[in-house]
C-alpha positions as CSV (number, residue, x, y, z in Angstrom):
1,Q,110.0,-109.4,9.5
2,L,112.4,-108.2,12.2
3,G,114.9,-110.8,13.5
4,T,117.0,-110.7,16.6
5,T,120.6,-111.9,16.8
6,L,122.5,-112.3,20.1
7,L,126.2,-111.8,19.2
8,Q,128.7,-113.8,21.1
9,G,132.4,-113.0,21.5
10,P,135.2,-115.5,21.6
11,S,135.2,-118.3,24.2
12,M,137.1,-116.3,26.8
13,L,134.0,-114.0,27.1
14,V,131.1,-116.5,26.7
15,N,130.7,-117.5,30.4
16,T,128.6,-114.6,31.5
17,G,126.5,-116.1,34.2
18,A,122.7,-116.2,34.5
19,G,120.5,-113.9,32.4
20,V,121.2,-111.8,29.4
21,S,122.4,-108.2,29.3
22,R,122.0,-105.8,26.5
23,P,123.2,-102.2,25.9
24,N,120.8,-99.5,27.0
25,P,122.3,-96.1,26.4
26,S,120.5,-93.1,27.8
27,M,120.6,-90.9,24.7
28,F,121.8,-92.3,21.4
29,Y,121.8,-95.9,20.0
30,L,123.3,-96.9,16.7
31,P,121.9,-100.4,15.7
32,G,124.0,-103.1,14.2
33,L,127.1,-102.8,16.3
34,R,128.8,-105.9,17.9
35,S,128.1,-105.7,21.6
36,L,129.7,-107.2,24.7
37,P,129.9,-105.8,28.3
38,F,133.6,-106.4,28.4
39,W,136.0,-106.7,25.4
40,T,138.9,-108.0,27.5
41,P,139.1,-111.2,29.7
42,P,139.5,-111.2,33.4
43,H,142.9,-111.2,35.0
44,S,143.8,-112.7,38.4
45,A,145.4,-110.6,41.2
46,D,148.9,-112.0,40.3
47,G,148.5,-110.6,36.7
48,G,147.6,-114.0,35.2
49,G,145.3,-114.1,32.2
50,K,145.4,-114.0,28.4
51,N,147.9,-111.3,27.5
52,N,146.3,-108.6,25.3
53,S,143.3,-110.7,24.3
54,V,140.5,-108.7,22.9
55,A,137.0,-109.7,21.8
56,F,136.8,-110.6,18.1
57,N,140.6,-110.4,18.0
58,D,140.2,-106.8,16.9
59,P,143.7,-105.6,15.7
60,T,143.1,-101.9,16.5
61,L,142.0,-102.5,20.1
62,K,144.8,-105.0,20.6
63,G,147.3,-102.5,19.5
64,I,145.9,-99.8,21.9
65,V,146.0,-102.3,24.8
66,T,149.7,-103.0,24.1
67,H,150.5,-99.4,23.6
68,V,149.0,-98.0,26.8
69,E,150.2,-100.9,28.9
70,S,153.8,-100.2,27.8
71,Y,153.4,-96.7,29.3
72,A,151.7,-97.8,32.6
73,D,154.6,-97.4,35.0
74,A,155.5,-93.9,33.7
75,I,151.8,-92.9,33.7
76,R,151.5,-94.0,37.3
77,E,154.4,-91.8,38.4
78,E,152.7,-88.8,36.6
79,Y,149.4,-89.7,38.3
80,L,151.0,-89.4,41.7
81,T,152.6,-86.1,40.8
82,C,149.4,-84.8,39.3
83,C,147.4,-85.5,42.4
84,D,149.8,-83.3,44.4
85,I,149.8,-80.4,42.0
86,V,146.5,-80.3,40.0
87,K,143.2,-79.8,41.8
88,S,140.5,-82.4,41.1
89,D,138.1,-81.0,38.4
90,Y,135.2,-83.1,39.7
91,D,132.9,-80.9,41.6
92,G,131.6,-83.2,44.3
93,A,129.6,-80.4,45.9
94,S,127.5,-79.7,42.8
95,D,124.1,-81.1,42.0
96,S,125.4,-82.8,38.8
97,G,124.3,-86.2,37.7
98,E,127.6,-87.6,38.7
99,R,127.2,-86.4,42.2
100,A,123.8,-88.1,42.6
101,L,125.4,-91.4,41.5
102,H,128.2,-91.8,44.0
103,T,128.9,-92.0,47.7
104,G,132.4,-91.4,49.2
105,Q,135.2,-89.5,47.4
106,W,135.6,-89.7,43.7
107,D,138.3,-87.5,42.1
108,W,139.0,-86.6,38.5
109,H,142.1,-85.1,36.9
110,S,141.1,-84.5,33.3
111,Y,143.1,-84.4,30.0
112,I,139.8,-84.1,28.0
113,L,136.7,-82.8,29.7
114,N,133.5,-82.7,27.6
115,G,135.6,-82.7,24.4
116,K,138.0,-79.9,25.6
117,K,141.7,-80.5,26.3
118,Q,142.8,-79.2,29.7
119,L,146.1,-77.3,29.7
120,P,147.1,-77.9,33.4
121,F,147.0,-81.7,32.7
122,T,149.2,-81.5,29.6
123,E,151.8,-79.4,31.5
124,V,152.0,-81.8,34.5
125,C,151.6,-85.1,32.7
126,P,153.5,-84.8,29.4
127,I,154.1,-88.6,29.1
128,T,150.4,-89.5,29.6
129,T,149.5,-86.8,27.1
130,Q,152.0,-88.2,24.6
131,C,150.7,-91.7,25.1
132,L,147.1,-90.7,24.3
133,R,148.1,-88.4,21.4
134,E,149.9,-91.4,19.8
135,I,146.6,-93.2,19.5
136,D,145.3,-92.9,15.9
137,P,143.3,-89.6,16.0
138,N,140.6,-91.3,13.8
139,V,140.2,-93.9,16.6
140,F,140.6,-91.8,19.8
141,F,137.2,-90.4,20.8
142,D,137.9,-86.8,21.7
143,K,135.8,-84.6,19.4
144,T,132.3,-84.7,20.8
145,P,130.8,-83.1,24.0
146,F,130.8,-86.6,25.4
147,A,134.5,-87.1,25.1
148,F,136.5,-87.7,28.3
149,A,140.0,-88.8,29.2
150,F,141.1,-88.5,32.9
151,F,142.6,-90.0,35.9
152,S,139.7,-91.5,37.9
153,T,140.4,-92.0,41.6
154,L,137.9,-94.1,43.6
155,N,139.0,-93.7,47.2
156,S,138.3,-96.2,50.0
157,N,134.7,-96.7,50.9
158,T,133.4,-95.2,47.7
159,S,130.9,-96.5,45.2
160,I,129.2,-95.3,42.0
161,K,125.7,-96.6,41.5
162,A,124.5,-98.5,38.5
163,H,124.0,-96.3,35.4
164,T,124.4,-96.4,31.6
165,G,126.5,-94.2,29.3
166,P,124.8,-91.8,26.8
167,M,125.6,-93.8,23.7
168,N,127.0,-97.1,22.2
169,L,129.3,-95.3,19.8
170,R,132.4,-95.7,22.0
171,L,134.3,-98.3,24.0
172,R,135.9,-97.3,27.3
173,F,139.4,-98.1,28.4
174,H,140.5,-98.4,32.0
175,L,144.3,-98.6,32.5
176,P,144.6,-99.5,36.2
177,L,147.5,-97.7,37.9
178,I,146.8,-98.5,41.6
179,A,144.2,-101.1,42.8
180,P,143.7,-103.2,45.9
181,T,143.0,-106.7,44.7
182,T,141.6,-110.0,46.1
183,N,141.9,-113.5,44.7
184,N,138.2,-114.3,44.2
185,V,136.3,-116.1,41.5
186,H,135.5,-114.4,38.2
187,N,131.9,-115.5,37.8
188,P,130.0,-114.9,41.1
189,P,126.5,-116.0,42.1
190,K,123.9,-113.5,41.0
191,E,123.6,-110.3,43.0
192,K,126.8,-110.9,44.9
193,K,130.0,-108.8,44.6
194,P,133.0,-111.1,43.9
195,Y,135.6,-108.4,44.8
196,K,136.0,-105.8,47.5
197,C,137.1,-103.4,44.8
198,G,135.6,-104.0,41.3
199,I,133.3,-103.2,38.4
200,R,130.2,-104.8,37.1
201,C,129.2,-104.3,33.5
202,G,126.0,-106.0,32.4
203,N,126.1,-109.4,34.2
204,Q,129.9,-109.7,34.2
205,Y,132.4,-108.7,36.9
206,R,136.1,-107.6,36.8
207,Q,138.6,-106.4,39.3
208,W,141.3,-103.9,38.3
209,I,144.9,-105.3,38.1
210,P,147.6,-102.7,37.8
211,N,149.0,-102.4,34.3
212,K,146.3,-104.6,32.8
213,A,143.9,-102.7,30.6
214,I,140.2,-103.3,30.6
215,I,137.9,-102.4,27.7
216,L,134.2,-102.1,28.5
217,D,131.0,-100.9,26.7
218,D,129.6,-98.3,29.1
219,S,126.2,-98.3,27.3
220,Y,125.5,-101.4,29.4
221,D,124.3,-100.9,32.9
222,H,127.4,-100.8,35.1
223,E,128.6,-99.9,38.6
224,V,131.9,-99.7,40.5
225,W,132.9,-99.9,44.1
226,N,135.8,-99.8,46.5
227,D,134.9,-101.3,49.8
228,F,138.4,-101.4,51.2
229,E,139.1,-99.4,54.3
230,E,141.6,-96.5,54.3
231,I,145.0,-97.4,55.6
232,P,145.9,-94.6,58.1
233,G,149.4,-93.2,57.9
234,N,150.4,-94.6,54.6
235,D,152.1,-92.5,51.9
236,K,150.3,-91.7,48.7
237,G,150.4,-94.6,46.2
238,N,150.5,-97.1,49.1
239,D,146.9,-96.9,50.2
240,N,143.7,-98.6,49.2
241,R,142.5,-96.1,46.5
242,R,141.8,-97.4,43.0
243,A,143.2,-95.2,40.3
244,V,142.8,-95.7,36.5
245,L,143.5,-93.7,33.4
246,L,140.1,-93.6,31.6
247,F,139.6,-92.8,28.0
248,D,137.4,-93.7,25.1
249,V,137.8,-94.9,21.5
250,W,135.3,-95.2,18.6
251,H,133.5,-98.5,18.4
252,P,135.4,-100.4,15.7
253,D,132.3,-101.2,13.7
254,I,131.7,-97.5,12.9
255,S,133.3,-96.4,9.7
256,L,135.5,-93.2,9.4
257,F,132.8,-91.6,7.2
258,E,130.2,-92.3,9.9
259,R,132.5,-91.0,12.7
260,K,133.0,-87.6,10.9
261,N,129.2,-87.3,10.3
262,I,128.4,-88.2,13.9
263,E,130.9,-85.6,15.2
264,R,129.2,-82.9,13.0
265,M,125.8,-84.1,14.3
266,F,126.8,-83.6,17.9
267,E,128.5,-80.3,17.1
268,Y,125.3,-79.0,15.5
269,A,123.2,-80.2,18.5
270,K,125.6,-78.4,20.8
271,H,125.3,-75.1,18.9
272,Q,121.5,-75.5,18.9
273,G,121.6,-75.8,22.7
274,W,120.1,-79.3,22.6
275,I,123.0,-80.9,24.5
276,G,125.4,-79.4,26.9
277,K,127.7,-80.9,29.5
278,Q,127.1,-84.7,29.8
Protein backbone atom coordinates (compact mmCIF):
# COMPACT_ATOMS: atom_id res chain seq x y z
CA GLN A 1 0.00 0.00 0.00
CA LEU A 2 1.31 3.40 -1.04
CA GLY A 3 1.38 6.09 1.65
CA THR A 4 1.66 9.84 1.27
CA THR A 5 3.75 12.04 3.54
CA LEU A 6 3.65 15.84 3.54
CA LEU A 7 7.06 17.05 4.68
CA GLN A 8 7.15 20.19 6.79
CA GLY A 9 10.16 22.39 7.27
CA PRO A 10 11.07 24.24 10.46
CA SER A 11 8.62 26.68 12.02
CA MET A 12 9.91 29.66 10.06
CA LEU A 13 8.51 28.09 6.89
CA VAL A 14 5.31 26.45 8.10
CA ASN A 15 2.94 29.40 7.60
CA THR A 16 2.22 28.86 3.90
CA GLY A 17 -1.31 30.21 3.61
CA ALA A 18 -4.34 28.45 2.19
CA GLY A 19 -4.01 25.30 0.11
CA VAL A 20 -1.17 22.89 -0.47
CA SER A 21 1.52 23.18 -3.13
CA ARG A 22 3.60 20.32 -4.43
CA PRO A 23 6.49 20.15 -6.92
CA ASN A 24 5.48 19.48 -10.51
CA PRO A 25 8.60 19.44 -12.73
CA SER A 26 8.03 19.38 -16.47
CA MET A 27 10.53 16.63 -17.32
CA PHE A 28 12.12 14.60 -14.54
CA TYR A 29 10.97 13.82 -11.01
CA LEU A 30 13.06 11.96 -8.44
CA PRO A 31 10.79 10.72 -5.63
CA GLY A 32 11.68 10.79 -1.96
CA LEU A 33 13.35 14.21 -1.77
CA ARG A 34 12.43 16.70 0.95
CA SER A 35 10.39 19.44 -0.64
CA LEU A 36 9.53 23.08 0.13
CA PRO A 37 8.83 26.02 -2.20
CA PHE A 38 11.37 28.22 -0.36
CA TRP A 39 14.25 26.99 1.78
CA THR A 40 14.94 30.45 3.26
CA PRO A 41 12.64 32.65 5.36
CA PRO A 42 11.30 36.05 4.28
CA HIS A 43 13.23 39.22 5.05
CA SER A 44 11.76 42.68 5.50
CA ALA A 45 12.77 45.64 3.37
CA ASP A 46 15.10 46.88 6.12
CA GLY A 47 17.03 43.59 5.95
CA GLY A 48 15.41 42.12 9.05
CA GLY A 49 14.86 38.38 9.35
CA LYS A 50 16.65 35.30 10.54
CA ASN A 51 20.23 35.53 9.36
CA ASN A 52 21.33 32.62 7.18
CA SER A 53 18.42 30.42 8.31
CA VAL A 54 17.85 27.51 5.97
CA ALA A 55 15.19 24.80 6.00
CA PHE A 56 16.14 21.66 7.90
CA ASN A 57 19.20 23.58 9.12
CA ASP A 58 21.14 22.12 6.18
CA PRO A 59 24.85 22.90 6.79
CA THR A 60 25.89 22.88 3.12
CA LEU A 61 23.17 25.32 2.07
CA LYS A 62 23.84 27.55 5.09
CA GLY A 63 27.51 27.67 4.15
CA ILE A 64 26.71 28.69 0.58
CA VAL A 65 24.35 31.44 1.79
CA THR A 66 27.09 32.87 4.01
CA HIS A 67 29.67 32.53 1.24
CA VAL A 68 27.76 34.29 -1.56
CA GLU A 69 26.38 37.02 0.72
CA SER A 70 29.95 37.90 1.72
CA TYR A 71 30.66 38.62 -1.97
CA ALA A 72 27.46 40.57 -2.66
CA ASP A 73 28.88 44.11 -2.76
CA ALA A 74 31.75 43.15 -5.07
CA ILE A 75 29.42 41.13 -7.31
CA ARG A 76 27.07 44.11 -7.59
CA GLU A 77 29.91 46.29 -8.89
CA GLU A 78 30.83 43.66 -11.47
CA TYR A 79 27.19 43.34 -12.48
CA LEU A 80 27.00 47.04 -13.30
CA THR A 81 30.21 46.83 -15.32
CA CYS A 82 29.05 43.67 -17.07
CA CYS A 83 25.82 45.32 -18.24
CA ASP A 84 27.88 48.05 -19.92
CA ILE A 85 30.36 45.72 -21.63
CA VAL A 86 28.73 42.34 -22.29
CA LYS A 87 25.66 41.98 -24.47
CA SER A 88 22.68 40.20 -22.95
CA ASP A 89 22.67 36.57 -24.12
CA TYR A 90 18.93 36.27 -23.76
CA ASP A 91 17.35 36.43 -27.23
CA GLY A 92 14.07 38.18 -26.57
CA ALA A 93 13.22 38.19 -30.28
CA SER A 94 13.28 34.40 -30.60
CA ASP A 95 10.37 32.00 -30.33
CA SER A 96 11.95 30.19 -27.38
CA GLY A 97 9.96 28.97 -24.41
CA GLU A 98 11.37 31.76 -22.28
CA ARG A 99 10.12 34.40 -24.73
CA ALA A 100 6.57 33.04 -24.51
CA LEU A 101 6.66 33.34 -20.73
CA HIS A 102 7.53 36.96 -20.19
CA THR A 103 6.36 40.47 -20.97
CA GLY A 104 8.64 43.50 -20.80
CA GLN A 105 12.44 43.38 -20.79
CA TRP A 106 14.31 40.48 -19.21
CA ASP A 107 18.11 40.36 -19.64
CA TRP A 108 20.62 37.59 -18.97
CA HIS A 109 24.40 37.81 -18.63
CA SER A 110 25.53 34.20 -18.31
CA TYR A 111 28.46 32.52 -16.63
CA ILE A 112 26.98 29.08 -17.37
CA LEU A 113 24.48 28.64 -20.19
CA ASN A 114 23.05 25.16 -20.78
CA GLY A 115 26.02 23.64 -18.96
CA LYS A 116 28.68 25.62 -20.87
CA LYS A 117 30.89 28.28 -19.30
CA GLN A 118 30.87 31.63 -21.11
CA LEU A 119 34.33 33.17 -21.58
CA PRO A 120 33.23 36.84 -21.89
CA PHE A 121 31.61 36.64 -18.45
CA THR A 122 34.72 35.19 -16.78
CA GLU A 123 36.86 37.98 -18.25
CA VAL A 124 34.59 40.84 -17.17
CA CYS A 125 33.46 39.34 -13.84
CA PRO A 126 36.46 37.60 -12.24
CA ILE A 127 35.25 38.07 -8.65
CA THR A 128 31.79 36.63 -9.40
CA THR A 129 33.45 33.75 -11.24
CA GLN A 130 35.75 33.13 -8.27
CA CYS A 131 32.81 33.20 -5.85
CA LEU A 132 30.96 30.51 -7.80
CA ARG A 133 34.08 28.40 -8.39
CA GLU A 134 34.71 28.33 -4.64
CA ILE A 135 31.44 26.44 -4.13
CA ASP A 136 32.12 22.71 -3.74
CA PRO A 137 32.17 21.32 -7.33
CA ASN A 138 30.24 18.27 -6.11
CA VAL A 139 27.48 20.62 -4.95
CA PHE A 140 27.45 23.28 -7.67
CA PHE A 141 25.02 22.24 -10.41
CA ASP A 142 26.93 22.94 -13.63
CA LYS A 143 27.46 19.70 -15.55
CA THR A 144 24.11 19.06 -17.22
CA PRO A 145 22.37 20.71 -20.21
CA PHE A 146 20.01 22.23 -17.62
CA ALA A 147 22.75 24.07 -15.73
CA PHE A 148 22.59 27.86 -15.53
CA ALA A 149 24.35 30.64 -13.64
CA PHE A 150 23.73 34.22 -14.73
CA PHE A 151 22.86 37.77 -13.84
CA SER A 152 19.09 38.01 -14.28
CA THR A 153 17.72 41.52 -14.78
CA LEU A 154 13.99 42.04 -14.53
CA ASN A 155 13.42 45.57 -15.71
CA SER A 156 10.54 47.84 -14.74
CA ASN A 157 7.07 46.73 -15.87
CA THR A 158 8.28 43.20 -16.60
CA SER A 159 6.84 39.86 -15.52
CA ILE A 160 7.47 36.15 -16.09
CA LYS A 161 4.36 33.99 -16.12
CA ALA A 162 3.80 30.98 -13.89
CA HIS A 163 5.85 27.95 -14.95
CA THR A 164 7.76 25.00 -13.50
CA GLY A 165 11.37 23.95 -13.89
CA PRO A 166 12.28 20.72 -15.70
CA MET A 167 13.36 18.73 -12.62
CA ASN A 168 13.43 18.55 -8.83
CA LEU A 169 17.12 17.62 -8.73
CA ARG A 170 18.35 21.13 -7.97
CA LEU A 171 17.70 24.07 -5.69
CA ARG A 172 17.94 27.58 -7.11
CA PHE A 173 19.74 30.48 -5.45
CA HIS A 174 18.93 34.14 -6.00
CA LEU A 175 21.50 36.60 -4.64
CA PRO A 176 19.71 39.96 -4.95
CA LEU A 177 21.97 42.80 -6.09
CA ILE A 178 19.47 45.56 -6.90
CA ALA A 179 15.80 45.42 -5.93
CA PRO A 180 13.02 47.93 -5.33
CA THR A 181 11.26 46.93 -2.11
CA THR A 182 8.03 47.61 -0.23
CA ASN A 183 7.19 46.98 3.42
CA ASN A 184 4.18 44.72 2.97
CA VAL A 185 3.00 41.56 4.73
CA HIS A 186 4.70 38.23 4.06
CA ASN A 187 1.56 36.08 3.85
CA PRO A 188 -0.98 37.73 1.54
CA PRO A 189 -4.59 36.83 0.85
CA LYS A 190 -4.95 34.21 -1.85
CA GLU A 191 -4.44 35.44 -5.43
CA LYS A 192 -3.16 38.84 -4.34
CA LYS A 193 0.39 40.02 -4.94
CA PRO A 194 1.86 41.34 -1.69
CA TYR A 195 4.74 43.20 -3.34
CA LYS A 196 5.15 45.43 -6.40
CA CYS A 197 8.33 43.47 -7.15
CA GLY A 198 8.37 39.88 -6.00
CA ILE A 199 8.30 36.14 -6.58
CA ARG A 200 5.69 33.49 -5.85
CA CYS A 201 6.78 29.87 -5.52
CA GLY A 202 4.01 27.40 -4.75
CA ASN A 203 1.70 29.33 -2.40
CA GLN A 204 4.43 31.41 -0.77
CA TYR A 205 5.66 34.90 -1.63
CA ARG A 206 8.97 36.70 -1.24
CA GLN A 207 10.45 40.04 -2.14
CA TRP A 208 14.13 40.41 -3.00
CA ILE A 209 16.25 42.23 -0.42
CA PRO A 210 19.74 43.25 -1.61
CA ASN A 211 22.50 41.01 -0.21
CA LYS A 212 19.98 38.51 1.29
CA ALA A 213 20.04 35.19 -0.55
CA ILE A 214 16.86 33.31 -1.42
CA ILE A 215 16.77 29.55 -2.03
CA LEU A 216 13.78 28.13 -3.90
CA ASP A 217 12.72 24.88 -5.51
CA ASP A 218 11.82 25.84 -9.07
CA SER A 219 10.07 22.52 -9.67
CA TYR A 220 7.12 24.21 -7.95
CA ASP A 221 4.86 26.45 -10.00
CA HIS A 222 6.44 29.91 -9.73
CA GLU A 223 6.28 33.39 -11.24
CA VAL A 224 8.04 36.74 -10.87
CA TRP A 225 7.11 40.35 -11.54
CA ASN A 226 8.43 43.89 -11.31
CA ASP A 227 5.50 46.32 -11.41
CA PHE A 228 7.57 49.38 -10.53
CA GLU A 229 7.68 52.18 -13.08
CA GLU A 230 10.97 53.17 -14.66
CA ILE A 231 12.58 56.24 -13.13
CA PRO A 232 13.60 58.52 -16.03
CA GLY A 233 17.00 60.16 -15.96
CA ASN A 234 18.54 58.01 -13.21
CA ASP A 235 21.98 56.47 -13.53
CA LYS A 236 22.36 52.72 -13.84
CA GLY A 237 22.11 50.98 -10.50
CA ASN A 238 19.79 53.69 -9.20
CA ASP A 239 16.65 52.70 -11.09
CA ASN A 240 13.79 50.30 -10.46
CA ARG A 241 15.24 47.21 -12.08
CA ARG A 242 15.58 43.95 -10.13
CA ALA A 243 18.94 42.23 -10.57
CA VAL A 244 20.00 38.92 -9.05
CA LEU A 245 22.83 36.46 -9.45
CA LEU A 246 21.06 33.18 -10.18
CA PHE A 247 22.69 29.76 -9.87
CA ASP A 248 21.77 26.18 -8.96
CA VAL A 249 23.05 23.54 -6.55
CA TRP A 250 22.26 19.85 -6.22
CA HIS A 251 19.38 18.96 -3.94
CA PRO A 252 21.10 17.93 -0.68
CA ASP A 253 19.19 14.62 -0.49
CA ILE A 254 20.84 13.34 -3.69
CA SER A 255 24.04 11.41 -2.96
CA LEU A 256 27.30 12.03 -4.80
CA PHE A 257 27.00 8.59 -6.43
CA GLU A 258 23.53 9.49 -7.70
CA ARG A 259 24.69 12.91 -8.93
CA LYS A 260 27.42 11.40 -11.09
CA ASN A 261 25.04 8.86 -12.58
CA ILE A 262 22.42 11.53 -13.28
CA GLU A 263 25.05 13.63 -15.06
CA ARG A 264 25.95 10.63 -17.22
CA MET A 265 22.27 9.99 -17.91
CA PHE A 266 21.69 13.51 -19.18
CA GLU A 267 24.91 13.49 -21.20
CA TYR A 268 23.78 10.27 -22.89
CA ALA A 269 20.35 11.75 -23.59
CA LYS A 270 21.98 14.83 -25.09
CA HIS A 271 24.18 12.76 -27.42
CA GLN A 272 21.13 10.77 -28.49
CA GLY A 273 19.37 14.00 -29.42
CA TRP A 274 16.58 13.43 -26.91
CA ILE A 275 17.24 16.73 -25.13
CA GLY A 276 18.74 19.96 -26.33
CA LYS A 277 18.67 23.47 -24.99
CA GLN A 278 16.25 23.82 -22.10
